[in-house]
C-alpha positions in Angstrom: 16.4 -7.2 20.3 16.4 -8.2 16.9 12.8 -6.7 15.1 11.2 -10.2 13.9 9.6 -9.6 10.9 8.0 -12.6 8.2 5.5 -10.9 5.4 2.5 -13.2 4.9 0.8 -11.6 1.7 1.8 -8.7 -0.6 -0.7 -6.4 -2.5 1.7 -6.3 -5.6 -2.1 -4.9 -7.6 -2.1 -2.0 -5.5 1.8 -1.2 -6.6 0.9 -1.3 -10.0 -2.4 0.5 -10.0 -2.0 2.9 -7.4 1.2 5.5 -6.7 2.0 5.5 -3.4 2.4 8.5 -1.5 2.7 7.3 2.2 2.3 4.0 4.3 1.7 3.5 7.8 2.4 0.5 10.1 -0.7 -0.5 12.0 -2.3 -3.5 14.3 -5.5 -5.6 13.3 -8.0 -6.5 15.7 -8.3 -9.9 15.4 -10.4 -13.0 16.7 -8.5 -16.1 17.8 -9.3 -18.4 14.7 -8.8 -15.4 12.2 -4.8 -15.3 13.6 -4.5 -19.0 13.1 -5.4 -18.7 9.5 -3.5 -15.6 8.8 -0.3 -17.2 10.3 -1.2 -20.3 8.1 -1.5 -17.5 4.8 -5.0 -18.1 4.2 -5.9 -14.4 3.3 -6.8 -12.2 0.4 -6.9 -8.6 -0.1 -7.1 -8.2 -3.6 -9.8 -5.6 -3.7 -9.4 -4.3 -0.3 -9.7 -0.8 1.3 -9.8 1.1 4.2 -12.6 3.6 5.3 -12.3 6.3 8.7 -16.2 6.1 9.9 -16.4 7.3 13.3 -12.8 8.5 14.0 -12.0 4.5 13.4 -10.4 3.2 10.6 -11.8 -0.1 9.1 -10.7 -2.7 7.0 -13.4 -3.9 3.9 -12.8 -6.4 1.1 -10.4 -8.3 3.0 -11.1 -12.3 3.4 -9.7 -14.6 6.2 -10.2 -18.1 5.1 -12.2 -20.0 8.1 -9.3 -22.1 9.9 -9.6 -25.8 9.3 -8.6 -27.5 12.8 -11.6 -25.5 14.1 -14.9 -26.8 15.0 -18.2 -24.6 16.0 -16.0 -21.1 17.4 -15.1 -20.4 13.9 -14.8 -17.0 12.6 -17.0 -15.1 9.9 -14.4 -14.6 7.2 -16.0 -11.3 5.6 -17.0 -9.1 8.5 -14.7 -6.0 8.7 -11.7 -5.5 10.5 -10.7 -2.6 12.8 -7.3 -1.4 11.9 -5.3 0.2 15.1 -3.6 3.3 15.4 -3.5 6.4 17.6 -5.6 9.2 17.1 -3.5 11.8 15.7 -2.6 9.0 13.0 -5.9 8.7 12.3 -6.8 12.8 12.2 -3.6 13.0 9.3 -4.7 10.5 6.9 -8.5 11.9 7.5 -6.7 14.8 5.9 -5.0 13.1 3.2 -7.9 11.3 2.2 -10.0 14.1 2.0 -7.9 15.6 -0.8 -8.6 14.8 -4.5 -8.3 11.2 -5.4 -6.3 9.6 -2.2 -8.1 6.2 -1.0 -6.7 3.6 1.8 -5.2 0.7 0.4 -3.5 -2.2 2.5 -0.1 -2.6 0.9 1.3 -6.2 2.6 0.5 -8.0 6.1 3.6 -9.4 8.3 3.8 -11.0 11.8 6.3 -8.4 13.4 7.7 -9.8 17.1 4.4 -12.1 17.1 2.0 -9.9 16.1 -0.3 -9.2 12.6 0.5 -5.8 11.1 -0.5 -4.0 8.4 1.5 -1.7 5.7 -1.8 0.5 4.9 -0.9 3.2 1.9 -2.1 6.5 1.2 -2.6 5.8 -2.3 -4.0 7.6 -5.7 -5.3 6.0 -8.8 -2.9 5.6 -11.5 -4.0 6.3 -15.2 -3.7 3.8 -18.0 -0.5 6.1 -19.8 1.4 5.5 -16.3 0.9 1.8 -15.6 1.7 1.7 -19.3 5.1 3.7 -18.9 6.0 1.5 -15.4 5.6 -2.0 -17.9 8.0 -0.1 -20.3 10.7 1.0 -17.7 10.6 -2.8 -15.8 11.2 -4.3 -19.2 14.3 -2.0 -20.2 15.7 -2.9 -16.6 15.0 -6.1 -17.4 16.6 -6.1 -21.2 19.4 -4.2 -19.5 20.3 -7.0 -16.6 20.0 -9.6 -19.2 22.5 -7.7 -21.8 24.9 -6.9 -18.4 24.9 -10.6 -17.4 25.3 -12.4 -20.9 28.4 -9.6 -21.4 29.8 -11.2 -18.1 29.1 -14.8 -19.1 30.2 -14.4 -23.0 
């Protein structure tokens, strides 16, 4: 059986602002209309992060727009969502987060076999000079690719 995976949204800003040390796939507890809105792609998680409270992981600042075809039974777009992980995985993440400077950031949301999944990253904030180095590396790679492409064509 092939693994069906459809990416709904990526957090490119997180990959730029943070160094990703580790990542883990986890499920997310959603209400009915939330699932439909996520499948439509109407999510916003630019400033979202996860916190560990009472041995549970909660996703904060993750906005799922109300489902447009629903009536009275719509969900609260800004409620905190529970992430589904095993107890030993939560303990491992707690140990990493308690180290200096680590935080839990959602990297991307995708459908896997019909279920909404979150790729949660254990991240450390980048300094300004790290970001500048990343921009410089990206520009150099782009220039090399351009030269290589032009060299083949002409």
